[in-house]
Backbone as CSV, one residue per row, in Angstrom:
resi,resn,N_x,N_y,N_z,CA_x,CA_y,CA_z,C_x,C_y,C_z
1,UNK,158.501,156.378,67.923,157.259,156.203,68.638,156.960,157.495,69.397
2,UNK,155.746,158.013,69.209,155.359,159.239,69.899,154.998,158.925,71.350
3,UNK,154.892,159.981,72.133,154.538,159.820,73.542,153.155,159.200,73.689
4,UNK,152.212,159.633,72.854,150.856,159.084,72.923,150.839,157.599,72.569
5,UNK,151.598,157.221,71.554,151.683,155.804,71.185,152.299,154.991,72.309
6,UNK,153.334,155.538,72.929,153.990,154.853,74.036,153.002,154.637,75.180
7,UNK,152.264,155.679,75.527,151.279,155.566,76.608,150.194,154.554,76.267
8,UNK,149.726,154.557,75.021,148.698,153.603,74.606,149.211,152.172,74.692
9,UNK,150.434,151.954,74.225,151.017,150.612,74.274,151.246,150.166,75.719
10,UNK,151.674,151.091,76.571,151.877,150.769,77.977,150.544,150.444,78.652
11,UNK,149.516,151.195,78.332,148.181,150.929,78.875,147.689,149.550,78.465
12,UNK,147.952,149.171,77.237,147.545,147.849,76.756,148.272,146.725,77.505
13,UNK,149.448,147.014,78.043,150.228,146.007,78.773,149.812,145.852,80.234
14,UNK,148.993,146.741,80.749,148.659,146.720,82.176,148.158,145.367,82.687
15,UNK,147.256,144.684,81.973,146.825,143.374,82.491,147.976,142.368,82.621
16,UNK,148.874,142.357,81.641,150.026,141.445,81.711,150.967,141.827,82.833
17,UNK,151.202,143.130,83.006,152.068,143.587,84.091,151.470,143.219,85.441
18,UNK,150.160,143.383,85.575,149.515,143.064,86.841,149.614,141.566,87.140
19,UNK,149.391,140.735,86.132,149.504,139.276,86.345,150.916,138.908,86.789
20,UNK,151.918,139.503,86.158,153.299,139.208,86.529,153.598,139.713,87.942
21,UNK,153.064,140.888,88.272,153.253,141.428,89.625,152.583,140.519,90.657
22,UNK,151.455,139.937,90.327,150.785,139.008,91.245,151.634,137.767,91.486
23,UNK,152.312,137.297,90.460,153.208,136.155,90.626,154.329,136.513,91.600
24,UNK,154.856,137.715,91.479,155.952,138.145,92.348,155.476,138.406,93.777
25,UNK,154.388,139.156,93.922,153.971,139.638,95.244,152.966,138.737,95.960
26,UNK,152.147,138.057,95.206,151.096,137.203,95.776,150.109,137.981,96.643
27,UNK,149.924,139.254,96.319,149.010,140.110,97.063,148.514,141.194,96.104
28,UNK,147.194,141.322,95.914,146.683,142.285,94.933,147.093,143.738,95.199
29,UNK,147.078,144.161,96.454,147.446,145.545,96.763,148.915,145.809,96.452
30,UNK,149.768,144.883,96.831,151.194,145.042,96.558,151.470,144.948,95.063
31,UNK,150.718,144.096,94.372,150.874,143.983,92.921,150.499,145.306,92.248
32,UNK,149.413,145.929,92.708,149.020,147.222,92.151,150.112,148.263,92.367
33,UNK,150.694,148.279,93.565,151.775,149.228,93.854,152.987,148.971,92.959
34,UNK,153.304,147.702,92.748,154.446,147.358,91.897,154.197,147.770,90.449
35,UNK,152.984,147.560,89.964,152.648,147.972,88.595,152.722,149.492,88.480
36,UNK,152.236,150.199,89.484,152.287,151.661,89.443,153.737,152.154,89.424
37,UNK,154.573,151.580,90.275,155.987,151.985,90.295,156.651,151.688,88.951
38,UNK,156.283,150.556,88.350,156.833,150.179,87.046,156.407,151.178,85.969
39,UNK,155.132,151.530,85.976,154.632,152.473,84.970,155.240,153.861,85.160
40,UNK,155.391,154.273,86.417,156.027,155.574,86.673,157.436,155.611,86.103
41,UNK,158.186,154.549,86.350,159.567,154.525,85.853,159.587,154.436,84.324
42,UNK,158.712,153.615,83.752,158.671,153.478,82.289,158.322,154.809,81.633
43,UNK,157.360,155.519,82.190,156.971,156.806,81.614,158.073,157.847,81.772
44,UNK,158.745,157.834,82.916,159.805,158.829,83.127,161.037,158.533,82.276
45,UNK,161.157,157.301,81.821,162.321,156.928,81.010,161.936,156.481,79.599
46,UNK,160.786,156.935,79.154,160.298,156.511,77.833,161.264,156.899,76.713
47,UNK,162.041,157.935,76.935,163.018,158.345,75.920,164.118,157.294,75.734
48,UNK,164.286,156.399,76.705,165.310,155.353,76.603,164.822,154.122,75.839
49,UNK,163.497,154.022,75.635,162.952,152.881,74.911,163.281,153.016,73.436
50,UNK,163.766,151.926,72.856,164.135,151.934,71.442,162.989,151.361,70.613
51,UNK,162.481,152.163,69.699,161.404,151.721,68.818,161.845,150.477,68.055
52,UNK,160.927,149.568,67.875,161.235,148.325,67.178,161.598,147.195,68.123
53,UNK,161.775,147.514,69.413,162.023,146.466,70.399,160.724,146.199,71.160
54,UNK,160.746,145.183,71.981,159.524,144.769,72.667,159.305,145.569,73.945
55,UNK,158.209,146.310,73.964,157.865,147.113,75.135,157.539,146.221,76.325
56,UNK,156.916,145.080,76.074,156.577,144.188,77.194,157.839,143.679,77.894
57,UNK,158.839,143.304,77.134,160.086,142.825,77.732,160.791,143.959,78.486
58,UNK,160.743,145.153,77.933,161.378,146.309,78.569,160.711,146.627,79.908
59,UNK,159.377,146.627,79.935,158.671,146.955,81.176,158.802,145.839,82.212
60,UNK,158.814,144.591,81.779,159.015,143.481,82.721,160.403,143.589,83.355
61,UNK,161.396,143.982,82.575,162.748,144.175,83.120,162.740,145.273,84.177
62,UNK,162.017,146.352,83.913,161.886,147.424,84.897,161.228,146.883,86.163
63,UNK,160.158,146.123,85.999,159.447,145.576,87.152,160.347,144.647,87.962
64,UNK,161.084,143.798,87.283,161.985,142.883,87.989,163.040,143.657,88.773
65,UNK,163.531,144.728,88.206,164.530,145.543,88.882,163.950,146.167,90.151
66,UNK,162.766,146.725,90.044,162.118,147.334,91.209,161.828,146.269,92.254
67,UNK,161.291,145.143,91.843,160.942,144.072,92.785,162.181,143.533,93.493
68,UNK,163.242,143.337,92.751,164.467,142.826,93.370,165.020,143.826,94.374
69,UNK,165.018,145.093,94.008,165.503,146.128,94.909,164.703,146.133,96.210
70,UNK,163.398,146.063,96.090,162.540,146.118,97.267,162.601,144.823,98.070
71,UNK,162.587,143.692,97.398,162.575,142.416,98.122,163.910,142.124,98.792
72,UNK,164.986,142.731,98.304,166.288,142.562,98.949,166.458,143.490,100.144
73,UNK,165.500,144.382,100.356,165.547,145.270,101.496,166.491,146.441,101.338
74,UNK,166.911,146.740,100.118,167.795,147.876,99.871,166.928,149.131,99.800
75,UNK,167.262,150.185,100.528,166.466,151.409,100.416,166.400,151.856,98.966
76,UNK,165.220,152.139,98.491,164.982,152.398,97.076,165.876,153.495,96.510
77,UNK,165.946,154.649,97.156,166.735,155.757,96.632,168.215,155.438,96.581
78,UNK,168.708,154.699,97.568,170.121,154.332,97.603,170.442,153.374,96.467
79,UNK,169.544,152.439,96.218,169.775,151.459,95.160,169.802,152.124,93.788
80,UNK,169.108,153.234,93.646,169.071,153.920,92.368,170.238,154.888,92.208
81,UNK,171.087,154.977,93.228,172.259,155.818,93.128,171.994,157.289,93.397
82,UNK,170.801,157.591,93.896,170.518,158.995,94.170,171.168,159.411,95.481
83,UNK,171.521,160.658,95.564,172.107,161.178,96.782,170.989,161.598,97.721
84,UNK,171.081,161.172,98.956,170.096,161.544,99.938,170.461,162.918,100.494
85,UNK,169.505,163.850,100.544,169.835,165.172,101.066,170.108,165.127,102.560
86,UNK,170.924,166.049,103.014,171.207,166.137,104.445,170.036,166.789,105.154
87,UNK,169.811,166.344,106.388,168.805,166.983,107.214,169.345,168.346,107.631
88,UNK,168.507,169.368,107.656,168.981,170.692,108.054,169.614,170.653,109.446
89,UNK,170.800,171.208,109.575,171.484,171.268,110.850,172.022,169.941,111.346
90,UNK,172.172,168.970,110.459,172.638,167.653,110.868,173.690,167.162,109.879
91,UNK,174.533,166.267,110.362,175.529,165.692,109.468,175.038,164.391,108.848
92,UNK,173.853,163.915,109.268,173.306,162.674,108.714,172.423,162.996,107.517
93,UNK,172.290,162.029,106.660,171.458,162.205,105.475,170.089,161.577,105.719
94,UNK,169.068,162.226,105.178,167.729,161.665,105.281,167.338,161.069,103.936
95,UNK,166.460,160.129,103.958,165.999,159.471,102.745,164.600,159.981,102.423
96,UNK,164.436,160.829,101.388,163.115,161.368,101.070,162.147,160.300,100.578
97,UNK,162.646,159.136,100.186,161.786,158.064,99.701,161.444,157.051,100.785
98,UNK,161.954,157.276,102.006,161.725,156.325,103.084,160.225,156.158,103.297
99,UNK,159.794,154.926,103.262,158.394,154.616,103.462,157.552,154.686,102.208
100,UNK,158.063,155.291,101.151,157.276,155.432,99.925,156.905,154.076,99.346
101,UNK,157.826,153.140,99.415,157.573,151.826,98.855,157.455,150.770,99.940
102,UNK,157.160,151.188,101.163,157.083,150.216,102.251,155.960,149.212,102.022
103,UNK,154.911,149.632,101.334,153.806,148.709,101.076,154.169,147.687,100.011
104,UNK,155.309,147.877,99.360,155.730,146.967,98.308,156.620,145.848,98.817
105,UNK,156.768,145.715,100.101,157.660,144.687,100.657,157.180,143.298,100.213
106,UNK,157.589,142.906,99.041,157.247,141.593,98.499,158.417,140.658,98.777
107,UNK,158.156,139.587,99.425,159.227,138.638,99.740,158.977,137.331,99.028
108,UNK,160.069,136.708,98.653,159.961,135.370,98.058,159.566,134.395,99.144
109,UNK,158.603,133.562,98.830,158.145,132.594,99.836,158.478,131.194,99.412
């Protein structure tokens, strides 16, 4: 599957992804943020998608992973295993993603 085909197929899935995000978040703005985060991750990892498998199932799995990480309150960068850079002149580490997904705080009700 070429990059253009992947993007076209992902674009075609947007309505389904948004509906699923609405079920999770129950808020249109948060659902949009969740879909955007899902698409960003899917595009950055498109090389991991195996042709002949279901793109919808793959992207929903990505969305569930992001939603679970955020709804459990785990800092996003830490949950992904990334190393947080140290603040200059300090022994503590700063989180460059802090606040990036704060609008995605979707909680199970």
